[in-house]
Backbone as a printed PyTorch tensor [residue, N CA C, xyz], in Angstrom:
tensor([[[  0.8260,  -1.1900,   0.0000],
         [  0.0000,   0.0000,   0.0000],
         [  0.8740,   1.2590,   0.0000]],

        [[  1.9780,   1.2230,   0.7290],
         [  2.8730,   2.3790,   0.7750],
         [  3.4800,   2.6460,  -0.6000]],

        [[  3.8360,   1.5870,  -1.3030],
         [  4.4000,   1.7260,  -2.6370],
         [  3.3730,   2.2810,  -3.6130]],

        [[  2.1010,   1.8860,  -3.4450],
         [  1.0460,   2.3680,  -4.3360],
         [  0.8100,   3.8660,  -4.1480]],

        [[  0.8280,   4.3400,  -2.9310],
         [  0.5570,   5.7540,  -2.6640],
         [  1.7510,   6.6570,  -2.9350]],

        [[  2.9040,   6.1090,  -3.2530],
         [  4.0800,   6.9480,  -3.4850],
         [  4.0450,   7.6410,  -4.8390]],

        [[  3.2600,   7.1600,  -5.7840],
         [  3.2130,   7.7650,  -7.1200],
         [  2.1290,   8.8210,  -7.2660]],

        [[  1.4740,   9.1950,  -6.1910],
         [  0.3820,  10.1660,  -6.2680],
         [  0.9390,  11.5810,  -6.2450]],

        [[  0.3740,  12.4320,  -7.1030],
         [  0.7420,  13.8390,  -7.1080],
         [ -0.5180,  14.6780,  -6.8930]],

        [[ -0.3810,  15.9720,  -6.8660],
         [ -1.5010,  16.8640,  -6.5760],
         [ -2.6110,  16.7340,  -7.6130]],

        [[ -2.2570,  16.6490,  -8.8730],
         [ -3.2740,  16.5640,  -9.9220],
         [ -4.0750,  15.2720,  -9.8130]],

        [[ -3.4360,  14.2100,  -9.4180],
         [ -4.1460,  12.9390,  -9.2720],
         [ -5.1390,  12.9990,  -8.1070]],

        [[ -4.7610,  13.6500,  -7.0140],
         [ -5.6840,  13.8430,  -5.8990],
         [ -6.8660,  14.7210,  -6.3020]],

        [[ -6.6060,  15.7680,  -7.0580],
         [ -7.6750,  16.6600,  -7.5070],
         [ -8.6560,  15.9060,  -8.3950]],

        [[ -8.1500,  15.0830,  -9.3100],
         [ -9.0330,  14.2940, -10.1730],
         [ -9.8730,  13.3190,  -9.3600]],

        [[ -9.2900,  12.7270,  -8.3280],
         [-10.0330,  11.8080,  -7.4720],
         [-11.1370,  12.5340,  -6.7180]],

        [[-10.8280,  13.6770,  -6.1370],
         [-11.8220,  14.4450,  -5.3820],
         [-12.9440,  14.9100,  -6.2920]],

        [[-12.6240,  15.3920,  -7.4890],
         [-13.6660,  15.8350,  -8.4170],
         [-14.5560,  14.6810,  -8.8640]],

        [[-13.9890,  13.5200,  -9.0710],
         [-14.7890,  12.3520,  -9.4260],
         [-15.7450,  11.9510,  -8.3210]],

        [[-15.2800,  12.0070,  -7.0830],
         [-16.1430,  11.6820,  -5.9450],
         [-17.2480,  12.7270,  -5.8140]],

        [[-16.9130,  13.9900,  -5.9960],
         [-17.9220,  15.0510,  -5.9010],
         [-18.9950,  14.8760,  -6.9700]],

        [[-18.6070,  14.5720,  -8.1950],
         [-19.5820,  14.3620,  -9.2700],
         [-20.4630,  13.1640,  -8.9530]],

        [[-19.8870,  12.1050,  -8.4180],
         [-20.6660,  10.9170,  -8.0650],
         [-21.6780,  11.2210,  -6.9650]],

        [[-21.2480,  11.9150,  -5.9440],
         [-22.1430,  12.2350,  -4.8290],
         [-23.2650,  13.1640,  -5.2820]],

        [[-22.9420,  14.1620,  -6.0740],
         [-23.9670,  15.0780,  -6.5660],
         [-24.9700,  14.3600,  -7.4650]],

        [[-24.4820,  13.4600,  -8.2910],
         [-25.3780,  12.6870,  -9.1450],
         [-26.2690,  11.7670,  -8.3450]],

        [[-25.7410,  11.1840,  -7.2900],
         [-26.5390,  10.3020,  -6.4390],
         [-27.6060,  11.0910,  -5.6950]],

        [[-27.2570,  12.2810,  -5.1900],
         [-28.2190,  13.1000,  -4.4690],
         [-29.3290,  13.6080,  -5.3800]],

        [[-29.0090,  13.8630,  -6.6490],
         [-30.0000,  14.3700,  -7.5990],
         [-30.6940,  13.2540,  -8.3590]],

        [[-30.3770,  11.9980,  -8.0460],
         [-30.9310,  10.8280,  -8.7390],
         [-30.6580,  10.8820, -10.2460]],

        [[-29.4950,  11.3860, -10.6000],
         [-29.0510,  11.4280, -11.9910],
         [-28.0110,  10.3340, -12.1660]],

        [[-28.4600,   9.1930, -12.6310],
         [-27.6070,   8.0030, -12.6370],
         [-26.5070,   8.0830, -13.6900]],

        [[-26.7140,   8.8710, -14.7190],
         [-25.6290,   9.0650, -15.6960],
         [-24.4680,   9.8400, -15.0650]],

        [[-24.7890,  10.8040, -14.1980],
         [-23.7280,  11.5300, -13.5020],
         [-22.9990,  10.6280, -12.5200]],

        [[-23.7200,   9.7050, -11.8960],
         [-23.0780,   8.7530, -10.9960],
         [-22.0880,   7.8870, -11.7730]],

        [[-22.5100,   7.4360, -12.9520],
         [-21.6210,   6.6140, -13.7770],
         [-20.4250,   7.4280, -14.2570]],

        [[-20.6690,   8.6680, -14.6720],
         [-19.5710,   9.5200, -15.1250],
         [-18.6140,   9.8350, -13.9740]],

        [[-19.1590,  10.1140, -12.7990],
         [-18.3200,  10.3530, -11.6280],
         [-17.5350,   9.1130, -11.2440]],

        [[-18.1650,   7.9330, -11.4020],
         [-17.4420,   6.6880, -11.1330],
         [-16.2760,   6.5090, -12.0810]],

        [[-16.4880,   6.8650, -13.3440],
         [-15.4050,   6.7940, -14.3220],
         [-14.2820,   7.7550, -13.9420]],

        [[-14.6640,   8.9890, -13.5750],
         [-13.6600,   9.9780, -13.1950],
         [-12.9700,   9.6230, -11.8860]],

        [[-13.6160,   8.8350, -11.0480],
         [-12.9980,   8.3860,  -9.8070],
         [-12.0270,   7.2340, -10.0630]],

        [[-12.3760,   6.3440, -10.9760],
         [-11.5260,   5.1890, -11.2540],
         [-10.2600,   5.5570, -12.0380]],

        [[-10.3290,   6.6120, -12.8180],
         [ -9.1570,   7.0000, -13.6130],
         [ -7.9340,   7.3250, -12.7380]],

        [[ -8.0470,   8.1590, -11.7150],
         [ -6.8510,   8.3820, -10.8850],
         [ -6.5190,   7.1910,  -9.9870]],

        [[ -7.5220,   6.3940,  -9.6140],
         [ -7.2450,   5.2430,  -8.7560],
         [ -6.3540,   4.2430,  -9.4890]],

        [[ -6.6830,   3.9860, -10.7600],
         [ -5.8980,   3.0340, -11.5450],
         [ -4.7990,   3.6970, -12.3750]],

        [[ -4.6940,   5.0280, -12.2600],
         [ -3.6690,   5.8030, -12.9700],
         [ -3.7630,   5.5860, -14.4780]],

        [[ -4.9570,   5.7160, -15.0030],
         [ -5.1530,   5.6020, -16.4390],
         [ -5.6290,   6.9340, -16.9800]],

        [[ -5.3970,   7.1490, -18.2340],
         [ -5.7830,   8.3700, -18.8920],
         [ -4.7330,   8.7380, -19.9120]],

        [[ -4.9640,   9.7970, -20.5950],
         [ -4.0650,  10.2020, -21.6750],
         [ -2.6760,  10.5490, -21.1530]],

        [[ -2.6090,  11.3750, -20.1450],
         [ -1.3120,  11.8850, -19.7040],
         [ -0.7130,  11.1340, -18.5240]],

        [[ -1.3550,  10.0960, -18.0460],
         [ -0.8310,   9.4450, -16.8550],
         [  0.3420,   8.5220, -17.1560]],

        [[  0.3510,   7.8930, -18.3120],
         [  1.4370,   6.9690, -18.6330],
         [  2.1880,   7.4340, -19.8740]],

        [[  2.3750,   8.7180, -19.9830],
         [  3.0920,   9.3430, -21.1020],
         [  2.3970,   9.0650, -22.4240]],

        [[  1.0760,   9.0290, -22.4140],
         [  0.3160,   8.8110, -23.6400],
         [  0.3480,  10.0110, -24.5640]],

        [[  0.6100,  11.1710, -24.0180],
         [  0.6470,  12.3890, -24.8220],
         [  2.0650,  12.7840, -25.2110]],

        [[  2.9920,  11.9240, -24.9270],
         [  4.3880,  12.2410, -25.2010],
         [  4.6180,  12.3200, -26.7050]],

        [[  5.2940,  13.3510, -27.1280],
         [  5.6370,  13.4860, -28.5300],
         [  7.0570,  13.0020, -28.7420]],

        [[  7.2780,  12.4040, -29.8710],
         [  8.6190,  11.9170, -30.1810],
         [  9.3900,  13.0100, -30.9070]],

        [[ 10.6650,  13.0130, -30.7270],
         [ 11.5120,  13.9690, -31.4120],
         [ 12.8020,  13.2700, -31.8060]],

        [[ 13.4210,  13.8060, -32.7910],
         [ 14.6540,  13.2240, -33.2900],
         [ 15.8150,  13.6470, -32.4000]],

        [[ 16.6520,  12.6930, -32.0710],
         [ 17.8140,  13.0290, -31.2570],
         [ 19.0210,  13.3800, -32.1340]],

        [[ 18.8120,  13.3910, -33.4300],
         [ 19.8860,  13.7420, -34.3550],
         [ 20.1650,  15.2360, -34.2570]],

        [[ 21.3990,  15.5740, -34.0620],
         [ 21.7650,  16.9710, -33.9200],
         [ 22.4940,  17.4340, -35.1660]],

        [[ 22.1190,  18.5930, -35.6170],
         [ 22.8030,  19.1710, -36.7640],
         [ 23.7730,  20.2230, -36.2530]],

        [[ 25.0090,  20.0710, -36.6500],
         [ 26.0290,  21.0120, -36.1970],
         [ 26.3430,  22.0490, -37.2690]],

        [[ 26.1850,  21.6840, -38.5150],
         [ 26.5080,  22.6240, -39.5830],
         [ 25.3000,  23.5300, -39.8300]],

        [[ 25.5580,  24.8190, -39.8940],
         [ 24.5050,  25.7740, -40.2180],
         [ 24.8750,  26.4890, -41.4980]],

        [[ 23.8670,  26.8060, -42.2440],
         [ 24.0900,  27.5160, -43.4980],
         [ 23.7680,  28.9840, -43.3070]],

        [[ 24.5680,  29.8340, -43.9200],
         [ 24.2650,  31.2620, -43.9050],
         [ 23.2040,  31.5360, -44.9590]],

        [[ 22.2620,  32.3180, -44.5840],
         [ 21.1880,  32.6710, -45.5000],
         [ 21.5100,  34.0270, -46.0920]],

        [[ 21.4410,  34.0920, -47.3950],
         [ 21.6870,  35.3670, -48.0610],
         [ 20.3600,  35.9020, -48.5640]],

        [[ 20.1820,  37.2030, -48.4130],
         [ 18.9510,  37.8590, -48.8320],
         [ 19.2750,  38.8010, -49.9710]],

        [[ 18.3520,  38.8790, -50.8760],
         [ 18.5300,  39.7620, -52.0220],
         [ 17.4190,  40.7980, -51.9930]],

        [[ 17.8040,  42.0470, -52.0980],
         [ 16.8160,  43.1180, -52.0440],
         [ 16.1580,  43.2630, -53.3970]],

        [[ 14.8510,  43.3090, -53.3800],
         [ 14.0860,  43.4640, -54.6010],
         [ 13.5940,  44.9060, -54.6640]],

        [[ 13.9650,  45.5890, -55.7550],
         [ 13.5600,  46.9840, -55.9090],
         [ 12.4040,  47.0760, -56.8870]],

        [[ 11.4440,  47.8680, -56.5260],
         [ 10.3230,  48.0530, -57.4390],
         [ 10.5650,  49.3060, -58.2780]],

        [[  9.9840,  49.3300, -59.4590],
         [ 10.1880,  50.4770, -60.3880],
         [  9.2150,  51.5620, -60.1620]]])
């Protein structure tokens, strides 16, 4: 349990609290779709799933470095 709670950050706690709040509000209003949506939002931080939780949004980049640079020359265009 200690190892599981070591990976929690502030954003994960906020997502958990918001999911619980949505679930409770949906239950109090008898809106069962909100309860299901809140349950989904509660389970996402519990299981650490989502787009950005496991580097799902990570973009790839080339590690190739270019050392040679070319000088750009500009030519002035005069109008008549």
